[in-house]
Structures are given as structure tokens and as C-alpha cells.
N, C-alpha and C positions, 0 to 999 in steps of 0.2 A: 257465940262459942267461936274461939279463935282456935282453927283448922291445924296449927302449927303445934301449939299447946297441947291439943288433943292428941295429935298423933306422937308426940313427945312421951305423954302420958302413957297411951297406948303401948309403946315400944317398951317403957320401962315397966310396965305391969307384965308383960311377956317375959320379959329380962327376969323381973323376979318371981315369976311363974304365979303369979296372982291371977290363973284365968277367967274368974269370975269376972271380976275386976276389967281385966282385958276385953271378955266378952262385951260386956256392958259399955264400955268407950268404944270399940268397933262398932256397935249398934248407934251409938250417938253419934259418931262421926258418919256413918253408913246415912243417917237419917238428914243429918245436917246438909251432906254432899247431893242428898237427892232434892231437899227444898230447893238449894240454888240451881237445880236443874242438870246438875251432873249425873250421867248414867253411866257405871262401871262398861269398861270395855271388856267384850267376851274373850275368855281365855283362847289364846290365838294356838293355832294347830302348831306343834313343835316337829312335824315331820319334816325331814330334810333329804333331798335327794333320792326318796323311797327308803330311807333308814327311819328308825322311830325317833330320830333327833340328831341334832348337829353334832354333838359329843360323841354319838357312837357311829356317825359317816367319818368323821374324823381320826377316831381311833382306828376304825376298819383302814381308811386310807394309810395312816403310816403304816399300820402291821402289812400292809401288802403292795407299799407304794414303792419299796427299794428292793432288789432282788435279796440280798442275804438276809433281811428280815422276814421277806416272804417266805424263803427256805425254812427260816426257823419255825416259822408258823408250820409249814407243812409237817414239819417234824414233832411239833407239839400234835399235831393232828393226827398222826400215824400212832403215835405214842397215846392217843386217848382211844382210838379203835381199836389197838392191840391189847389194852388192859381193861377195856370197858367189861368184857365178860367175867372177868374175875373179880370184879369191883364189890365190896363187901354189900353194898346196897342191892346188887342184882343178885348176888349170892342168896341173900337174905329173901329174896322176892318183893323189894319195896320198889325197885326201878326196873325199867327194862333196859336193854342194852343200849337203844337208842337213846335215851333217855340219862344213862352215864356217858356215854361219850360225848353227850353235848355239854353235860356238867363238868365233866372232868377237862375237857377242852377250855370251856369257860373260865374255869378257874386257872388253868393254866396261863390262858392269855392275860387274866388280870395280873396276877403275879409276876408277869415277864414286864407288864407295864409299870406296875407298883417298883418293883427292883429298880428299874431303870430312872425312876424319877430323880432329877437333879437337887428337889429340894423335900427329899423325904425326911431328912432328919431337922428341918428348920423349922423356926414357929415365926409363921409372919402372915400379912395377908394374901401374899402371893401363895404360899403352901395352901392356905385355907381354900382359896378360888381355885386351885387347881385340883383340890382334893372334893370339893364340890362338883366341878366339871367330869371328874372320873366317876363320882357317885352315879351320874347321869346317864353314862354308858351301859347299853343293854348288851352285856355279854354274851347272853344268850343268842342274841341274833348275830352277832360276830361270828361265834361259833356254829351256826348254823349254817352260815353264808360258807365259810373254809368247810364245812363237812359237805355241802352240797355240790362243790366244783370239783370234789374228789381229790384224789393224791397223784400229781403227775409221777 
């Protein structure tokens, strides 16, 4: 069995959303690779500098790394703290005020970063990769860090 052909077939099956066939091909490829002494690498620990992953660390650094952006994040934090108690989900009893603060701030931060994307209206490999990286960001972790540091 030629692994390049099998890998291509596997990708084609996934793209075609023929998941049963893709599963069979993946199992065949796995068996073939193991027979030749290949053992899959463990999934790497993606934590970075004490953050969930590199993407979260990088966005937090961007948001707090210069004075003007940091001041804007402080303003977003203040707004989240001020409006959390009147949030619809809190009033209905679905969320605590702390949960609302975290969620409101996380959503505001995500929107702030999304709006500033220079590739937002482009369809390209670069905009796709940027979108994938931003998808990996743990916005709640960044919101927690901003809420924990308090507001000067």
C-alpha cells in the first residue's frame, strides 16, 4: 500500500464528507504505518508561558503590550463590570454576575480584535490561517486575567 495514495484518498474522503470511507482509510493507514515501526507521536502540550496556548498568550500580549490598547482594555473591563448585574442572563438567573463579567468582557475583546483585522474582508490562505489562529484563542482566559488584575 502506497501511503501517499492512501493519504490522498483519506483527504479526498474527508473533503467529500464520506466519513465511513475516511475512517476505513485512516485505520488502514494507521495499520500500515504501525507495521513498519511507526508509532504516533503524543499530542503535544500546547500550553505556552502559563497560558492555554500560544495564540492566547500572543493576543493577551497584543492587548496589554502598549499603553493605548491596554487603556482600551481597561475601559472594556470597566464596562463589563458595570453592566454585568443588569445583563439579561443575570436578571433571568441563568448566570452569576461574575460569569456575566467574564462573558461580556471576553466577547468585547474578541470583537475588538476581529474588527481590527486587516484581512477581515479577504478570502485568502492568509485570512483563513489568521481565522484559525484566532479560533484557538481562549478569550475567557484573557478576560479572567484582565478582571483579576483590577482596574487602576
